[in-house]
Steps between C-alpha positions, in 0.01 A plus 500: 500500500446225758402573860399322819151581627527330835725245659433275798708187435277204427178703543499788253766535233314710244692658215411705197641620173396800292403377154365818341412863568276558199215251529126566499243378752120487473299418813149591620630822661671632188764482230866605530796537266867497606432234763784331690492120460683267737562128524451381860620164627631312803748218530267342756241438225709473182203422274308814602550809282301823498509808281399819680410833342542834677348831383667831586315677780283196576722200579413140418209473255532145365656169604506195271609154612679368192624164630454276801133584532245735357371833610433859411473789744367829365457844649128573517499811721741760630464762770669814377530698184569312179804658329 
């Protein structure tokens, strides 16, 4: 499934694609199974590609820049009950 995240012509043309619904993610805040993994990209920066991981009941827990740069964003704290 492909979707548009936001669209302001020439400014923000972010898109995403669901790659998997059964990944795992390990970050300082915890470990999750059955994680949603997406591929995020924009035509405005064609070399930039990110994989994002979303845990049920939490939201985004991990972002990895896989091309066009380097970076890793991890969830380290969460206000609310951990499912």
